[in-house]
C-alpha positions as a Markdown table, in Angstrom:
| # | Residue | x | y | z |
|---|---|---|---|---|
| 1 | Unk | 117.6 | -79.2 | 50.7 |
| 2 | Unk | 115.5 | -82.3 | 51.1 |
| 3 | Unk | 117.0 | -85.3 | 51.9 |
| 4 | Unk | 116.5 | -87.9 | 55.0 |
| 5 | Unk | 117.5 | -90.1 | 57.3 |
| 6 | Unk | 116.5 | -93.8 | 57.5 |
| 7 | Unk | 113.5 | -96.2 | 58.5 |
| 8 | Unk | 115.2 | -99.8 | 56.6 |
| 9 | Unk | 113.2 | -101.3 | 54.3 |
| 10 | Unk | 111.8 | -103.4 | 56.6 |
| 11 | Unk | 109.9 | -100.5 | 58.7 |
| 12 | Unk | 108.0 | -102.1 | 61.0 |
| 13 | Unk | 111.2 | -104.1 | 61.9 |
| 14 | Unk | 113.2 | -101.2 | 63.4 |
| 15 | Unk | 112.3 | -98.6 | 66.2 |
| 16 | Unk | 111.5 | -95.1 | 65.3 |
| 17 | Unk | 114.6 | -93.0 | 65.1 |
| 18 | Unk | 114.7 | -90.6 | 67.5 |
| 19 | Unk | 114.8 | -86.6 | 66.0 |
| 20 | Unk | 117.9 | -84.9 | 66.6 |
| 21 | Unk | 117.8 | -81.7 | 69.3 |
| 22 | Unk | 117.9 | -79.1 | 67.8 |
| 23 | Unk | 116.6 | -80.0 | 64.6 |
| 24 | Unk | 119.0 | -79.9 | 61.7 |
| 25 | Unk | 118.9 | -76.6 | 59.5 |
| 26 | Unk | 116.9 | -76.8 | 56.0 |
| 27 | Unk | 120.3 | -75.8 | 54.7 |
| 28 | Unk | 122.8 | -78.8 | 54.1 |
| 29 | Unk | 125.7 | -77.4 | 56.5 |
| 30 | Unk | 128.9 | -80.1 | 55.8 |
| 31 | Unk | 130.5 | -81.9 | 58.4 |
| 32 | Unk | 134.2 | -82.5 | 57.4 |
| 33 | Unk | 137.0 | -85.3 | 59.3 |
| 34 | Unk | 139.5 | -87.7 | 58.6 |
| 35 | Unk | 139.6 | -91.4 | 59.8 |
| 36 | Unk | 142.1 | -94.1 | 59.5 |
| 37 | Unk | 142.0 | -97.8 | 58.5 |
| 38 | Unk | 146.1 | -97.6 | 59.2 |
| 39 | Unk | 148.6 | -94.5 | 59.8 |
| 40 | Unk | 149.4 | -94.4 | 55.9 |
| 41 | Unk | 146.3 | -95.2 | 54.1 |
| 42 | Unk | 143.2 | -92.2 | 55.7 |
| 43 | Unk | 140.0 | -92.5 | 54.1 |
| 44 | Unk | 138.4 | -89.1 | 54.2 |
| 45 | Unk | 134.6 | -88.5 | 55.6 |
| 46 | Unk | 132.3 | -85.8 | 55.0 |
| 47 | Unk | 128.7 | -85.5 | 56.2 |
| 48 | Unk | 126.5 | -83.4 | 54.6 |
| 49 | Unk | 122.7 | -82.9 | 57.6 |
| 50 | Unk | 119.9 | -83.4 | 56.1 |
| 51 | Unk | 116.2 | -82.4 | 57.2 |
| 52 | Unk | 114.4 | -86.1 | 56.0 |
| 53 | Unk | 114.5 | -89.1 | 56.7 |
| 54 | Unk | 116.8 | -91.3 | 53.9 |
| 55 | Unk | 115.5 | -94.2 | 53.6 |
| 56 | Unk | 117.3 | -95.4 | 51.1 |
| 57 | Unk | 119.9 | -94.1 | 48.4 |
| 58 | Unk | 122.2 | -94.8 | 45.3 |
| 59 | Unk | 124.8 | -93.9 | 42.9 |
| 60 | Unk | 123.2 | -93.4 | 39.3 |
| 61 | Unk | 125.9 | -93.6 | 36.7 |
| 62 | Unk | 128.8 | -91.2 | 35.5 |
| 63 | Unk | 128.5 | -88.5 | 33.1 |
| 64 | Unk | 131.2 | -86.6 | 33.9 |
| 65 | Unk | 134.4 | -86.9 | 36.2 |
| 66 | Unk | 133.9 | -84.1 | 38.6 |
| 67 | Unk | 129.9 | -84.7 | 38.9 |
| 68 | Unk | 128.2 | -87.7 | 40.1 |
| 69 | Unk | 124.4 | -88.1 | 40.8 |
| 70 | Unk | 122.7 | -89.8 | 43.2 |
| 71 | Unk | 119.0 | -90.6 | 43.9 |
| 72 | Unk | 117.6 | -90.5 | 47.2 |
| 73 | Unk | 114.5 | -91.7 | 48.7 |
| 74 | Unk | 113.2 | -89.4 | 51.5 |
| 75 | Unk | 110.9 | -89.2 | 53.9 |
| 76 | Unk | 109.5 | -85.9 | 55.8 |
| 77 | Unk | 107.9 | -87.5 | 59.4 |
| 78 | Unk | 106.5 | -83.6 | 59.8 |
| 79 | Unk | 103.9 | -83.5 | 56.7 |
| 80 | Unk | 104.6 | -87.4 | 56.4 |
| 81 | Unk | 105.7 | -87.0 | 52.7 |
| 82 | Unk | 107.4 | -89.6 | 50.7 |
| 83 | Unk | 109.8 | -88.9 | 47.5 |
| 84 | Unk | 111.9 | -89.9 | 45.4 |
| 85 | Unk | 114.6 | -87.0 | 44.7 |
| 86 | Unk | 118.0 | -87.1 | 42.3 |
| 87 | Unk | 121.0 | -84.7 | 43.1 |
| 88 | Unk | 124.5 | -83.6 | 41.9 |
| 89 | Unk | 127.4 | -84.2 | 43.9 |
| 90 | Unk | 130.2 | -83.1 | 43.4 |
| 91 | Unk | 133.7 | -85.0 | 43.3 |
| 92 | Unk | 134.2 | -86.7 | 47.0 |
| 93 | Unk | 137.9 | -85.6 | 46.7 |
| 94 | Unk | 137.1 | -82.2 | 46.8 |
| 95 | Unk | 137.9 | -80.6 | 50.6 |
| 96 | Unk | 134.1 | -79.6 | 50.4 |
| 97 | Unk | 131.9 | -81.5 | 48.4 |
| 98 | Unk | 128.0 | -80.5 | 48.0 |
| 99 | Unk | 124.7 | -82.1 | 46.9 |
| 100 | Unk | 122.1 | -79.9 | 45.1 |
| 101 | Unk | 119.1 | -81.6 | 44.4 |
| 102 | Unk | 117.7 | -81.9 | 40.3 |
| 103 | Unk | 114.6 | -83.6 | 40.3 |
| 104 | Unk | 111.9 | -84.6 | 43.2 |
| 105 | Unk | 109.1 | -86.8 | 42.1 |
| 106 | Unk | 105.9 | -87.3 | 44.5 |
| 107 | Unk | 105.5 | -91.3 | 45.9 |
| 108 | Unk | 102.0 | -92.6 | 46.9 |
| 109 | Unk | 103.6 | -94.5 | 50.4 |
| 110 | Unk | 107.0 | -94.4 | 51.8 |
| 111 | Unk | 109.9 | -96.4 | 49.9 |
| 112 | Unk | 110.8 | -100.0 | 51.3 |
| 113 | Unk | 113.1 | -100.8 | 48.3 |
| 114 | Unk | 115.3 | -98.5 | 45.7 |
| 115 | Unk | 117.2 | -100.1 | 42.4 |
| 116 | Unk | 118.9 | -98.5 | 39.7 |
| 117 | Unk | 119.9 | -100.4 | 36.0 |
| 118 | Unk | 121.6 | -98.7 | 33.2 |
| 119 | Unk | 119.8 | -98.3 | 30.2 |
| 120 | Unk | 121.1 | -100.1 | 27.1 |
| 121 | Unk | 119.7 | -97.8 | 25.0 |
| 122 | Unk | 120.3 | -94.0 | 26.9 |
| 123 | Unk | 123.2 | -94.4 | 29.2 |
| 124 | Unk | 121.9 | -91.1 | 30.4 |
| 125 | Unk | 119.0 | -92.0 | 31.2 |
| 126 | Unk | 119.4 | -95.1 | 33.4 |
| 127 | Unk | 116.4 | -97.0 | 35.0 |
| 128 | Unk | 115.2 | -96.2 | 38.7 |
| 129 | Unk | 112.6 | -98.5 | 40.4 |
| 130 | Unk | 111.5 | -97.9 | 43.8 |
| 131 | Unk | 109.2 | -100.8 | 45.9 |
| 132 | Unk | 106.4 | -98.9 | 48.4 |
| 133 | Unk | 104.7 | -99.6 | 51.6 |
| 134 | Unk | 101.9 | -99.4 | 50.1 |
| 135 | Unk | 102.3 | -102.0 | 47.8 |
| 136 | Unk | 103.1 | -100.1 | 44.4 |
| 137 | Unk | 106.8 | -100.5 | 42.5 |
| 138 | Unk | 107.3 | -97.1 | 40.7 |
| 139 | Unk | 109.8 | -96.9 | 37.6 |
| 140 | Unk | 111.3 | -94.2 | 36.2 |
| 141 | Unk | 113.8 | -92.7 | 34.2 |
| 142 | Unk | 116.2 | -90.3 | 35.6 |
| 143 | Unk | 117.2 | -88.2 | 32.6 |
| 144 | Unk | 121.1 | -87.2 | 33.9 |
| 145 | Unk | 121.7 | -84.6 | 31.0 |
| 146 | Unk | 118.8 | -82.4 | 31.3 |
| 147 | Unk | 118.3 | -83.4 | 35.3 |
| 148 | Unk | 114.5 | -84.5 | 35.3 |
| 149 | Unk | 113.4 | -87.7 | 37.0 |
| 150 | Unk | 110.4 | -89.4 | 34.5 |
| 151 | Unk | 107.8 | -91.3 | 35.5 |
| 152 | Unk | 107.1 | -94.2 | 33.3 |
| 153 | Unk | 104.8 | -96.7 | 34.8 |
| 154 | Unk | 103.5 | -98.2 | 38.5 |
| 155 | Unk | 102.6 | -101.9 | 39.1 |
| 156 | Unk | 98.9 | -101.3 | 40.3 |
| 157 | Unk | 98.8 | -101.9 | 44.1 |
| 158 | Unk | 95.3 | -104.4 | 43.7 |
| 159 | Unk | 96.5 | -107.8 | 43.0 |
| 160 | Unk | 100.0 | -107.2 | 43.3 |
| 161 | Unk | 101.1 | -107.5 | 46.8 |
| 162 | Unk | 98.7 | -107.4 | 49.9 |
| 163 | Unk | 100.9 | -105.3 | 52.0 |
| 164 | Unk | 104.5 | -103.8 | 51.7 |
| 165 | Unk | 107.1 | -104.5 | 49.1 |
| 166 | Unk | 109.9 | -106.1 | 51.0 |
| 167 | Unk | 111.8 | -106.5 | 48.3 |
| 168 | Unk | 113.1 | -105.5 | 44.8 |
| 169 | Unk | 115.8 | -106.1 | 42.7 |
| 170 | Unk | 116.0 | -105.2 | 38.7 |
| 171 | Unk | 118.0 | -107.9 | 36.1 |
| 172 | Unk | 121.0 | -106.5 | 34.2 |
| 173 | Unk | 119.0 | -106.0 | 31.0 |
| 174 | Unk | 116.5 | -104.3 | 32.6 |
| 175 | Unk | 113.9 | -106.4 | 30.7 |
| 176 | Unk | 112.4 | -107.4 | 34.3 |
| 177 | Unk | 111.9 | -106.7 | 37.8 |
| 178 | Unk | 111.3 | -109.1 | 40.4 |
| 179 | Unk | 109.7 | -108.1 | 43.7 |
| 180 | Unk | 109.0 | -110.4 | 47.2 |
| 181 | Unk | 106.6 | -109.3 | 50.1 |
| 182 | Unk | 105.5 | -110.7 | 53.7 |
| 183 | Unk | 102.3 | -111.7 | 51.9 |
| 184 | Unk | 104.4 | -114.5 | 50.7 |
| 185 | Unk | 103.9 | -113.9 | 46.8 |
| 186 | Unk | 106.8 | -113.7 | 44.4 |
| 187 | Unk | 106.1 | -111.6 | 41.5 |
| 188 | Unk | 108.2 | -110.6 | 38.1 |
| 189 | Unk | 107.0 | -107.2 | 36.1 |
| 190 | Unk | 107.8 | -106.8 | 32.4 |
| 191 | Unk | 109.4 | -104.3 | 31.8 |
| 192 | Unk | 109.5 | -104.1 | 28.1 |
| 193 | Unk | 106.6 | -105.2 | 26.7 |
| 194 | Unk | 102.8 | -105.2 | 28.3 |
| 195 | Unk | 104.6 | -103.7 | 31.5 |
| 196 | Unk | 102.5 | -106.3 | 33.9 |
| 197 | Unk | 103.1 | -108.7 | 36.3 |
| 198 | Unk | 103.3 | -112.5 | 36.8 |
| 199 | Unk | 103.2 | -114.5 | 39.9 |
| 200 | Unk | 105.7 | -116.5 | 40.2 |
| 201 | Unk | 104.6 | -118.1 | 43.5 |
| 202 | Unk | 102.1 | -117.5 | 46.3 |
| 203 | Unk | 102.6 | -119.1 | 49.8 |
| 204 | Unk | 99.4 | -117.5 | 50.9 |
| 205 | Unk | 101.0 | -116.1 | 54.0 |
| 206 | Unk | 103.1 | -118.9 | 54.9 |
| 207 | Unk | 106.1 | -117.8 | 54.3 |
| 208 | Unk | 107.4 | -114.3 | 54.1 |
| 209 | Unk | 109.5 | -112.9 | 52.0 |
| 210 | Unk | 112.6 | -110.1 | 53.0 |
| 211 | Unk | 114.3 | -110.0 | 50.5 |
| 212 | Unk | 115.5 | -110.5 | 46.6 |
| 213 | Unk | 118.7 | -110.7 | 43.9 |
| 214 | Unk | 118.9 | -111.8 | 40.2 |
| 215 | Unk | 121.5 | -114.1 | 39.7 |
| 216 | Unk | 121.1 | -114.5 | 36.0 |
| 217 | Unk | 118.6 | -113.7 | 33.4 |
| 218 | Unk | 117.1 | -116.4 | 34.6 |
| 219 | Unk | 117.7 | -117.0 | 38.1 |
| 220 | Unk | 117.2 | -115.0 | 41.6 |
| 221 | Unk | 117.2 | -115.8 | 45.0 |
| 222 | Unk | 114.7 | -114.9 | 47.7 |
| 223 | Unk | 115.6 | -114.3 | 52.0 |
| 224 | Unk | 113.1 | -115.1 | 53.9 |
| 225 | Unk | 112.5 | -115.5 | 57.8 |
| 226 | Unk | 114.6 | -118.3 | 60.1 |
| 227 | Unk | 117.2 | -117.1 | 58.0 |
| 228 | Unk | 116.4 | -118.9 | 55.5 |
| 229 | Unk | 117.7 | -118.9 | 51.3 |
| 230 | Unk | 115.2 | -120.2 | 48.2 |
| 231 | Unk | 116.9 | -119.9 | 44.6 |
| 232 | Unk | 114.3 | -119.6 | 41.9 |
| 233 | Unk | 114.2 | -120.8 | 38.2 |
| 234 | Unk | 111.8 | -119.9 | 35.6 |
| 235 | Unk | 112.7 | -122.6 | 33.2 |
| 236 | Unk | 111.4 | -124.5 | 36.1 |
| 237 | Unk | 108.2 | -123.9 | 37.3 |
| 238 | Unk | 106.0 | -124.3 | 40.8 |
| 239 | Unk | 108.7 | -123.5 | 43.7 |
| 240 | Unk | 112.2 | -122.9 | 44.6 |
| 241 | Unk | 114.7 | -125.7 | 42.4 |
| 242 | Unk | 117.4 | -125.5 | 46.5 |
| 243 | Unk | 116.6 | -124.8 | 49.7 |
| 244 | Unk | 119.0 | -123.2 | 52.9 |
| 245 | Unk | 117.5 | -122.7 | 56.3 |
| 246 | Unk | 119.8 | -122.7 | 59.1 |
| 247 | Unk | 119.2 | -121.4 | 62.8 |
| 248 | Unk | 122.5 | -119.3 | 63.9 |
| 249 | Unk | 121.3 | -118.3 | 67.3 |
| 250 | Unk | 120.8 | -122.2 | 68.7 |
| 251 | Unk | 116.8 | -122.2 | 68.6 |
| 252 | Unk | 116.3 | -119.0 | 71.0 |
| 253 | Unk | 115.2 | -116.8 | 68.5 |
| 254 | Unk | 114.4 | -116.6 | 64.3 |
| 255 | Unk | 116.5 | -114.3 | 62.2 |
| 256 | Unk | 115.2 | -112.7 | 59.3 |
| 257 | Unk | 118.0 | -112.3 | 55.9 |
| 258 | Unk | 117.2 | -108.1 | 55.4 |
| 259 | Unk | 120.0 | -108.1 | 51.9 |
| 260 | Unk | 121.1 | -110.5 | 49.6 |
| 261 | Unk | 124.0 | -110.0 | 47.1 |
| 262 | Unk | 125.6 | -112.1 | 44.3 |
| 263 | Unk | 128.4 | -111.9 | 42.7 |
| 264 | Unk | 128.3 | -110.9 | 38.7 |
| 265 | Unk | 131.8 | -113.2 | 38.5 |
| 266 | Unk | 130.0 | -115.7 | 40.9 |
| 267 | Unk | 126.6 | -116.2 | 40.0 |
| 268 | Unk | 126.0 | -119.4 | 42.5 |
| 269 | Unk | 127.8 | -117.3 | 45.4 |
| 270 | Unk | 125.2 | -115.9 | 47.5 |
| 271 | Unk | 126.2 | -113.2 | 50.5 |
| 272 | Unk | 123.9 | -112.6 | 53.1 |
| 273 | Unk | 122.8 | -110.4 | 56.1 |
| 274 | Unk | 120.7 | -110.4 | 58.7 |
| 275 | Unk | 119.6 | -110.2 | 62.3 |
| 276 | Unk | 122.4 | -110.8 | 65.1 |
| 277 | Unk | 125.3 | -109.2 | 63.2 |
| 278 | Unk | 124.7 | -112.4 | 60.7 |
| 279 | Unk | 126.1 | -112.6 | 57.5 |
| 280 | Unk | 127.0 | -115.9 | 55.6 |
| 281 | Unk | 127.7 | -117.0 | 51.7 |
| 282 | Unk | 126.2 | -119.8 | 50.3 |
| 283 | Unk | 127.2 | -122.0 | 47.4 |
| 284 | Unk | 123.9 | -122.9 | 45.7 |
| 285 | Unk | 125.2 | -125.4 | 43.2 |
| 286 | Unk | 125.7 | -127.7 | 47.0 |
| 287 | Unk | 124.3 | -128.3 | 49.7 |
| 288 | Unk | 126.6 | -128.3 | 52.3 |
| 289 | Unk | 126.5 | -126.1 | 55.2 |
| 290 | Unk | 127.1 | -122.2 | 54.1 |
| 291 | Unk | 130.1 | -120.3 | 55.2 |
| 292 | Unk | 129.7 | -117.9 | 58.3 |
| 293 | Unk | 131.3 | -114.5 | 57.9 |
| 294 | Unk | 130.0 | -112.9 | 61.3 |
| 295 | Unk | 127.0 | -113.4 | 64.3 |
| 296 | Unk | 126.2 | -114.9 | 66.8 |
| 297 | Unk | 127.5 | -118.3 | 65.7 |
| 298 | Unk | 131.0 | -117.3 | 65.6 |
| 299 | Unk | 132.3 | -118.8 | 68.5 |
| 300 | Unk | 131.9 | -121.8 | 66.8 |
| 301 | Unk | 134.2 | -121.0 | 63.9 |
| 302 | Unk | 137.6 | -119.9 | 64.3 |
| 303 | Unk | 137.7 | -118.3 | 61.6 |
| 304 | Unk | 135.1 | -116.2 | 61.6 |
| 305 | Unk | 135.3 | -112.0 | 63.2 |
| 306 | Unk | 131.9 | -110.8 | 64.8 |
| 307 | Unk | 131.9 | -106.9 | 64.5 |
| 308 | Unk | 128.4 | -106.1 | 65.3 |
| 309 | Unk | 125.1 | -107.8 | 67.3 |
| 310 | Unk | 122.5 | -105.9 | 66.1 |
| 311 | Unk | 120.7 | -106.1 | 62.6 |
| 312 | Unk | 122.8 | -105.8 | 59.5 |
| 313 | Unk | 120.4 | -104.0 | 57.0 |
| 314 | Unk | 122.4 | -103.9 | 53.9 |
| 315 | Unk | 125.3 | -106.3 | 52.3 |
| 316 | Unk | 127.2 | -105.4 | 49.1 |
| 317 | Unk | 130.4 | -107.2 | 47.6 |
| 318 | Unk | 133.1 | -104.9 | 47.8 |
| 319 | Unk | 135.5 | -104.3 | 44.9 |
| 320 | Unk | 137.5 | -102.4 | 46.1 |
| 321 | Unk | 138.8 | -104.4 | 48.9 |
| 322 | Unk | 141.3 | -107.2 | 47.0 |
| 323 | Unk | 141.1 | -110.6 | 48.9 |
| 324 | Unk | 143.8 | -110.0 | 51.6 |
| 325 | Unk | 145.5 | -113.3 | 50.2 |
| 326 | Unk | 146.0 | -113.3 | 46.5 |
| 327 | Unk | 146.9 | -116.8 | 45.8 |
| 328 | Unk | 144.1 | -118.3 | 47.2 |
| 329 | Unk | 141.5 | -116.3 | 46.7 |
| 330 | Unk | 140.1 | -119.4 | 44.1 |
| 331 | Unk | 136.4 | -119.8 | 43.8 |
| 332 | Unk | 135.9 | -121.2 | 47.3 |
| 333 | Unk | 137.0 | -117.8 | 49.4 |
| 334 | Unk | 134.6 | -115.5 | 50.0 |
| 335 | Unk | 135.2 | -111.9 | 48.3 |
| 336 | Unk | 135.2 | -109.3 | 50.8 |
| 337 | Unk | 131.7 | -107.7 | 51.3 |
| 338 | Unk | 130.8 | -104.5 | 53.3 |
| 339 | Unk | 128.1 | -104.6 | 55.9 |
| 340 | Unk | 126.2 | -101.6 | 57.4 |
| 341 | Unk | 123.6 | -102.3 | 60.7 |
| 342 | Unk | 121.6 | -101.0 | 63.4 |
| 343 | Unk | 124.2 | -100.5 | 65.1 |
| 344 | Unk | 126.2 | -97.7 | 63.6 |
| 345 | Unk | 128.7 | -99.7 | 62.0 |
| 346 | Unk | 130.0 | -99.5 | 58.3 |
| 347 | Unk | 133.0 | -101.8 | 58.0 |
| 348 | Unk | 134.4 | -104.2 | 55.2 |
| 349 | Unk | 134.4 | -107.9 | 56.1 |
| 350 | Unk | 137.0 | -110.7 | 54.6 |
| 351 | Unk | 136.7 | -114.8 | 55.0 |
| 352 | Unk | 139.4 | -115.3 | 57.7 |
| 353 | Unk | 140.8 | -111.9 | 58.2 |
| 354 | Unk | 139.9 | -109.1 | 60.9 |
| 355 | Unk | 136.6 | -107.1 | 59.9 |
| 356 | Unk | 138.0 | -103.4 | 58.5 |
| 357 | Unk | 135.6 | -100.5 | 60.5 |
| 358 | Unk | 135.2 | -97.7 | 57.9 |
| 359 | Unk | 132.7 | -95.7 | 60.3 |
| 360 | Unk | 130.9 | -95.9 | 64.2 |
| 361 | Unk | 127.8 | -93.7 | 64.4 |
| 362 | Unk | 125.9 | -93.1 | 67.2 |
| 363 | Unk | 122.7 | -93.9 | 65.5 |
| 364 | Unk | 121.8 | -96.3 | 62.9 |
| 365 | Unk | 123.2 | -97.1 | 59.3 |
| 366 | Unk | 120.5 | -98.2 | 57.7 |
| 367 | Unk | 121.3 | -97.9 | 53.8 |
| 368 | Unk | 124.8 | -97.3 | 52.1 |
| 369 | Unk | 125.6 | -98.1 | 48.2 |
| 370 | Unk | 129.7 | -98.2 | 46.6 |
| 371 | Unk | 129.6 | -96.5 | 43.5 |
| 372 | Unk | 130.5 | -99.3 | 40.6 |
| 373 | Unk | 132.5 | -96.9 | 38.6 |
| 374 | Unk | 134.6 | -96.1 | 41.2 |
| 375 | Unk | 134.3 | -98.4 | 44.1 |
| 376 | Unk | 136.5 | -96.1 | 46.2 |
| 377 | Unk | 133.8 | -94.0 | 47.1 |
| 378 | Unk | 130.9 | -94.9 | 49.0 |
| 379 | Unk | 127.8 | -93.4 | 50.8 |
| 380 | Unk | 125.5 | -93.8 | 53.2 |
| 381 | Unk | 122.3 | -92.3 | 55.3 |
| 382 | Unk | 122.8 | -92.4 | 59.0 |
| 383 | Unk | 119.0 | -92.1 | 61.4 |
| 384 | Unk | 119.6 | -89.1 | 62.7 |
| 385 | Unk | 119.1 | -87.0 | 59.3 |
| 386 | Unk | 122.7 | -87.3 | 57.2 |
| 387 | Unk | 124.3 | -88.8 | 54.4 |
| 388 | Unk | 128.1 | -89.9 | 54.9 |
| 389 | Unk | 130.7 | -89.7 | 52.2 |
| 390 | Unk | 133.5 | -91.8 | 52.7 |
| 391 | Unk | 136.1 | -91.5 | 50.1 |
| 392 | Unk | 139.1 | -94.4 | 50.6 |
| 393 | Unk | 142.6 | -94.0 | 49.4 |
């Protein structure tokens, strides 16, 4: 059974992980454990060992209450083979959930970013986009009924990006995909008509982009080196319409924004995670200094708590966790967020509150995803070739 553990989207940033010894067996042996947030509210954790690295993983839409579908971007270091794989996962609430492969698709090179978008016209065939180290973006439709992963088209590597595509995102209507790269290029791929791409911006290498997230049908935010964030508006071509750059480390080092999330109900508030355990929020409507939630600069902010000091590889708003102070959860309060880190932490952080640690591992946690349709369920990839399924009460 195929799967994998991860060297993050920014593969050049992460040290090559050590393979476990003895080597993980080919079959999925399941380890079950229980970890308590509090004594009265335990969470269930199931670990499914794999025999390849998991570079990224995403939940697919539900078709059944008892069976979930997921997609994995895997890499077999023994054969240097990158693959996309869809699997069925029996209900995570069961005592012994199982992971069963459905279909695989070859990739031209290792996957750097993986995104899923429901298809408005065909709910059982969500759209999957995968960016690669070689500079291409591939598009598939995942047929959940027949268990197939069907290749639709790809953006050719020539002229698209020079080098790896470091980040992609699909907009909610499934009509456009935005891509960014270390080469400083920002591109828009049309998914409906000509399936070509349009160059939005090219810094000619003066700026290196590391992540991207749609904020609205016309706007998106890019992350860059130096903890920089840029807001773009397609209605205002020529360059970003708003910029943010700060140095959380007092000038001792330059950080990178590895991951961005924007809440559907708060389009102007951008959540970002990056180097040195840094997590911050930026309201693009105001030029004020963003709110620092975690990182080296928290000593200057008594209301921020630093849980980790290593790279934050992924950050997502956590719809499962309600703000602790409901009465004060106005538009100015940052909603709870989940993070995963290079030093093996999966946790929920909330403005002004102590962080909640969900999982602590002796290896990096490189990717995670919260089930949109059932936010109590979370899955993450561990660098030591396994997947963890976390079920919250």
